[in-house]
C-alpha positions in Angstrom: 24.0 -57.8 40.3 21.5 -54.9 40.3 22.7 -51.5 38.9 22.0 -48.9 41.6 22.0 -46.1 39.1 19.2 -47.7 37.1 17.0 -48.9 40.0 13.5 -47.6 40.7 12.4 -48.0 44.3 8.8 -47.3 45.5 6.7 -48.0 48.5 3.1 -49.1 48.2 0.0 -49.6 50.3 -2.2 -52.6 49.6 -5.8 -52.6 50.7 -7.8 -55.8 50.7 -11.0 -55.0 48.7 -12.2 -58.6 49.5 -11.0 -61.2 52.0 -7.6 -62.7 51.1 -6.3 -66.1 52.0 -2.6 -66.9 51.8 -2.2 -70.4 53.2 0.7 -71.4 55.4 0.4 -75.2 54.7 -1.2 -75.9 58.1 -4.7 -77.4 58.5 -6.3 -77.5 61.9 -8.6 -80.4 63.0 -11.5 -80.0 65.4 -9.3 -81.0 68.3 -6.8 -78.1 67.6 -9.1 -75.1 68.0 -12.1 -74.1 70.1 -15.4 -73.4 68.2 -18.0 -71.3 70.0 -21.4 -70.5 68.6 -24.4 -68.6 69.9 -27.3 -66.7 68.4 -25.4 -63.5 67.8 -22.0 -64.7 66.7 -19.7 -67.6 65.8 -16.0 -67.7 66.5 -13.0 -70.0 66.6 -10.2 -69.5 69.1 -6.7 -70.5 68.2 -4.5 -72.2 70.8 -1.2 -70.8 72.0 0.8 -74.0 71.9 3.0 -73.3 74.9 0.1 -72.2 77.1 -2.0 -75.2 75.9 0.7 -77.7 76.8 1.3 -76.0 80.1 -2.5 -76.1 80.8 -2.7 -79.8 80.0 0.4 -80.6 82.1 -0.9 -78.6 85.1 -4.2 -80.6 85.1 -2.5 -83.9 84.2 -4.7 -84.3 81.1 -2.0 -84.9 78.4 -2.7 -88.7 78.3 -6.5 -88.1 78.3 -6.3 -85.6 75.5 -4.0 -87.9 73.5 -6.3 -90.9 73.9 -9.3 -88.8 72.9 -7.6 -87.6 69.7 -6.4 -91.1 68.8 -9.6 -93.0 69.3 -12.5 -90.6 69.0 -13.6 -87.6 67.0 -12.6 -85.0 69.5 -14.3 -81.6 69.4 -12.1 -79.6 71.7 -14.6 -77.2 73.1 -16.9 -80.0 74.1 -14.0 -82.0 75.5 -13.0 -79.1 77.7 -16.5 -78.6 78.9 -16.7 -82.2 80.0 -13.3 -82.0 81.8 -13.9 -78.7 83.5 -17.6 -79.4 84.3 -18.7 -76.0 83.1 -20.4 -74.5 80.1 -18.5 -71.2 80.3 -15.2 -71.6 78.6 -14.2 -67.9 78.6 -11.7 -68.1 81.4 -10.1 -71.2 79.8 -10.0 -69.4 76.4 -8.3 -66.4 77.9 -5.7 -68.7 79.4 -4.8 -70.9 76.5 -5.6 -69.0 73.2 -3.8 -66.1 71.5 -6.2 -65.0 68.8 -9.7 -65.6 67.4 -11.5 -65.5 64.1 -15.1 -64.6 63.4 -16.8 -67.5 61.4 -19.1 -66.8 58.5 -21.3 -69.3 56.6 -24.0 -68.7 54.1 -27.6 -68.7 55.3 -28.3 -71.8 53.3 -25.3 -73.7 54.7 -25.9 -76.7 57.0 -22.2 -77.5 57.3 -20.3 -77.4 60.6 -16.8 -76.0 60.9 -14.3 -78.9 60.4 -10.8 -78.5 59.0 -9.5 -74.9 58.9 -6.7 -74.0 56.5 -4.6 -71.4 58.3 -3.5 -68.0 57.0 0.3 -67.3 56.9 1.3 -65.0 59.8 4.4 -63.5 61.4 6.1 -65.2 64.4 4.0 -63.0 66.7 0.7 -64.0 65.0 0.0 -61.0 62.7 -1.2 -61.9 59.2 1.0 -60.7 56.3 1.3 -61.2 52.5 4.6 -62.8 51.5 6.6 -61.0 48.8 6.8 -64.3 46.9 3.0 -64.2 46.5 3.0 -60.7 45.2 5.9 -61.4 42.8 4.2 -64.6 41.6 1.2 -62.5 40.5 3.5 -60.1 38.8 5.4 -62.9 37.0 2.1 -64.3 35.7 1.1 -60.8 34.5 4.4 -60.3 32.7 4.1 -63.7 30.9 0.5 -62.9 30.0 1.5 -59.5 28.5 4.4 -61.0 26.5 2.1 -63.7 25.0 -0.5 -61.0 24.0 2.1 -58.8 22.4 3.9 -61.6 20.6 1.1 -64.1 20.0 2.6 -65.7 16.8 5.9 -66.4 18.7 4.0 -68.3 21.4 1.6 -70.2 19.2 4.0 -73.2 18.9 3.8 -73.7 22.7 0.0 -73.8 22.5 0.2 -76.5 19.8 2.6 -78.5 21.9 0.4 -78.1 25.0 -2.7 -79.1 23.1 -1.1 -82.3 21.7 0.1 -83.2 25.2 -3.3 -82.5 26.9 -5.2 -84.5 24.2 -2.6 -87.3 24.0 -4.3 -89.9 26.2 -1.1 -90.7 28.0 -1.0 -91.5 31.7 -1.6 -88.6 34.1 1.9 -88.4 35.4 3.4 -88.3 31.9 1.0 -85.6 30.7 1.7 -83.4 33.8 5.5 -83.9 33.3 5.3 -82.9 29.7 3.1 -79.9 30.4 5.7 -78.7 33.0 8.4 -79.2 30.5 6.6 -77.0 27.9 5.8 -74.3 30.4 9.4 -74.2 31.6 10.5 -73.8 28.0 8.0 -71.0 27.4 9.0 -69.2 30.6 12.6 -69.6 29.7 12.0 -67.7 26.4 10.1 -65.0 28.2 12.3 -64.4 31.3 15.7 -65.9 30.4 17.1 -62.7 28.8 20.1 -61.8 30.9 22.6 -63.9 29.0 20.9 -65.8 26.2 24.2 -67.2 25.0 24.4 -69.4 28.1 22.6 -72.8 28.1 21.4 -72.8 31.7 17.6 -73.3 31.3 16.9 -73.9 35.0 19.3 -71.2 36.3 17.3 -68.4 38.0 20.4 -66.2 37.7 19.6 -65.7 34.0 16.0 -64.6 34.6 14.9 -60.9 34.3 12.8 -61.5 37.4 16.1 -61.0 39.3 15.6 -57.4 38.5 12.4 -57.2 40.5 12.7 -57.4 44.3 9.4 -57.4 46.3 9.3 -57.2 50.1 6.7 -58.9 52.3 3.6 -56.8 52.8 3.2 -56.1 56.5 0.0 -55.0 58.1 -0.1 -51.3 59.0 -2.1 -51.9 62.2 -0.8 -55.1 63.8 -4.1 -56.9 64.3 -4.0 -60.6 65.0 -7.7 -61.4 64.5 -8.8 -62.9 61.2 -12.0 -64.4 59.8 -12.9 -67.9 58.8 -14.9 -68.4 55.6 -16.7 -71.3 54.1 -15.7 -72.1 50.5 -18.4 -70.5 48.4 -18.5 -71.2 44.6 -20.8 -70.1 41.9 -21.2 -72.6 38.9 -22.8 -72.4 35.5 -23.7 -75.7 33.8 -24.8 -75.9 30.2 -28.5 -75.3 29.9 -29.0 -74.6 33.6 -29.2 -71.5 35.7 -26.4 -70.3 37.9 -25.9 -72.4 41.0 -24.4 -71.0 44.2 -23.2 -73.7 46.5 -20.9 -74.2 49.5 -18.1 -76.7 50.0 -17.1 -78.3 53.3 -13.8 -76.4 53.4 -13.0 -73.5 55.6 -10.2 -70.9 55.1 -8.7 -68.4 57.6 -8.6 -65.1 55.8 -7.4 -61.5 56.1 -10.6 -59.4 56.4 -11.6 -56.9 53.8 -10.4 -53.4 54.5 -7.0 -54.6 56.0 -4.1 -52.4 54.9 -0.5 -53.5 54.2 2.8 -51.7 53.2 5.5 -53.2 50.9 8.2 -52.0 48.6 9.5 -52.9 45.2 13.0 -52.3 43.8 13.2 -52.7 40.0 16.4 -52.7 38.0 15.2 -51.2 34.7 18.3 -52.2 32.9 17.4 -55.9 33.5 13.6 -55.6 32.9 14.0 -53.4 29.8 15.1 -56.6 28.0 11.4 -57.4 27.7 10.3 -53.8 27.3 9.4 -53.2 31.0 10.8 -49.8 31.7 9.1 -48.6 35.0 7.2 -49.7 38.0 4.1 -47.8 36.7 4.3 -50.0 33.5 4.6 -53.1 35.7 1.4 -52.2 37.5 -0.4 -51.5 34.2 0.5 -55.0 33.0 -0.7 -56.5 36.3 -4.0 -54.6 36.0 -4.5 -55.7 32.4 -3.9 -59.3 33.4 -6.4 -59.2 36.2 -9.1 -57.3 34.2 -8.8 -59.8 31.3 -9.6 -62.7 33.6 -12.4 -60.8 35.3 -14.0 -59.8 32.0 -14.0 -63.5 30.9 -15.8 -64.4 34.1 -18.1 -61.4 33.9 -19.3 -62.7 30.5 -20.8 -65.7 32.3 -21.7 -64.4 35.8 -21.9 -60.6 35.4 -25.7 -60.3 35.0 -26.4 -62.0 38.4 -23.4 -60.5 40.2 -23.3 -56.9 38.9 -22.2 -55.4 42.3 -19.4 -57.8 42.7 -18.0 -57.2 39.3 -18.4 -53.5 39.6 -16.4 -53.5 42.7 -13.7 -55.7 41.0 -13.0 -52.8 38.7 -11.1 -51.1 41.6 -8.7 -54.1 41.8 -5.1 -53.8 40.9 -4.2 -57.3 42.1 -5.8 -60.6 42.7 -3.9 -62.9 45.1 -4.1 -65.9 47.3 -5.6 -69.3 47.6 -9.1 -69.9 46.1 -8.7 -67.5 43.2 -9.3 -70.4 40.9 -9.7 -69.4 37.3 -6.7 -67.0 37.2 -4.2 -69.8 37.2 -5.7 -70.8 33.8 -5.8 -67.3 32.3 -2.4 -67.7 30.6 -3.8 -70.7 28.7 -6.7 -68.5 27.5 -4.2 -65.9 26.3 -2.3 -68.6 24.4 -5.2 -70.4 22.8 -7.4 -69.3 19.9 -10.9 -68.3 21.1 -13.1 -71.3 22.0 -10.3 -73.8 21.4 -8.8 -73.1 24.8 -12.1 -74.0 26.6 -12.5 -77.2 24.6 -9.0 -78.4 25.2 -9.0 -77.5 28.9 -12.4 -79.2 29.4 -11.0 -82.4 27.9 -7.8 -82.1 30.0 -9.8 -81.6 33.2 -12.1 -84.5 32.5 -9.6 -87.1 31.4 -6.5 -86.1 33.4 -6.7 -83.5 36.1 -10.1 -84.3 37.7 -10.8 -87.8 36.7 -11.6 -90.7 39.1 -11.2 -94.4 38.9 -14.5 -96.3 38.4 -14.2 -99.8 39.9 -17.2 -101.1 38.0 -16.1 -100.0 34.5 -12.4 -100.3 35.4 -11.5 -97.0 33.8 -11.0 -93.4 34.7 -14.1 -91.2 34.3 -14.7 -87.4 34.6 -15.3 -86.2 38.2 -17.0 -82.9 37.2 -17.9 -83.5 33.5 -16.4 -80.3 32.1 -16.9 -81.3 28.4 -20.6 -82.1 29.0 -21.5 -79.3 31.4 -19.2 -76.4 30.8 -21.1 -73.9 28.6 -18.9 -70.8 27.9 -16.1 -71.1 30.5 -13.8 -73.8 31.8 -13.5 -74.1 34.7 -17.1 -73.0 35.2 -16.9 -71.5 38.7 -16.6 -68.1 40.3 -14.9 -68.0 43.7 -16.7 -65.7 46.2 -16.3 -64.7 49.8 -19.4 -64.3 51.9 -19.5 -62.6 55.3 -22.8 -62.1 56.9 -24.6 -60.4 54.0 -21.5 -58.9 52.3 -20.2 -60.7 49.2 -17.0 -60.3 47.1 -14.9 -61.9 44.5 -12.3 -63.6 46.7 -8.7 -62.2 46.7 -9.1 -58.7 45.3 -6.8 -55.9 46.4 -6.1 -52.3 45.5 -2.6 -50.9 45.4 -1.4 -47.3 45.5 2.0 -45.6 45.7 2.8 -43.9 49.0 5.7 -41.9 50.3 8.3 -43.8 52.3 11.3 -44.7 50.1 
């Protein structure tokens, strides 16, 4: 139970420096949204399911639509044009859709919008950032800080991880053993409330109980979002930097969007690991983010100076597609260079290997050991919107009055 006398409670405003994507687990096919494109703009319109079903029933098109979806590659906009015998879908869109998103692809892209991974939203369709996403970023930052401050204490975990990653065991066995080691490492970091109890999987013993984070709600309740093509920058050994797109589209919160959220921290609990204030927590989060950005900047900074200069304003990096930061803790654990070598081997032989029917063995899908020069993984995740370009997922956070 939190101690009210020792709680610190503050309200914050989060501003998206770059587009942010927090997935809700839903992926829309081409028959589940309307895609409209002309010379000046490109948009997708999202269906209101009740209105859509009512529309189909009123026109007695439910069976036709179901057959089209089952037996053909149904592109909804074209299907509606054929059924309504008109090229102008605006009246239909107003009737059956509840929001839209501007679509951005790079100038070099020849890909068409296909599956769209949706952004998490409230029940009334307004994007928000779950408190669990914010707290997850804080948890990673706390673990990163504790490793850096007590490197010798955490070294045995790296040795265990290295042996498992290089063991040559089956993929499921390796992944299971990695999870076991990581849980043990997290237990040592966070399980401080009652160390005498042997309850390793009991969240009640975690100091993270002492940090309560609310959902971040948009200050202006705008439903409209943007859809971005996955845009990666890679650096292979001996080659120049290669920007390329991937046939994956994400619905994102636009840059400039503002949110409000609050944090309550029981400093009696968090002081068990030396965390004595919310200001200190945010300093740990910034240190974690800047460490990862500096590693990436060492590879990509010369060509993307503006993007990395803007990233210095970031207090937080969140959401899907942020890529490298999930591996940052490994880089904190490992001796310099060894982390890259071990991770490259792990990616090649376990995480991203494919089965070759001709050789009858698993082979690297991306050849990290062969091609990764300075950094593993060797990609920088960017967001591109009609000439503007950012490192995906960056956000600034400032304290505001309200608690």
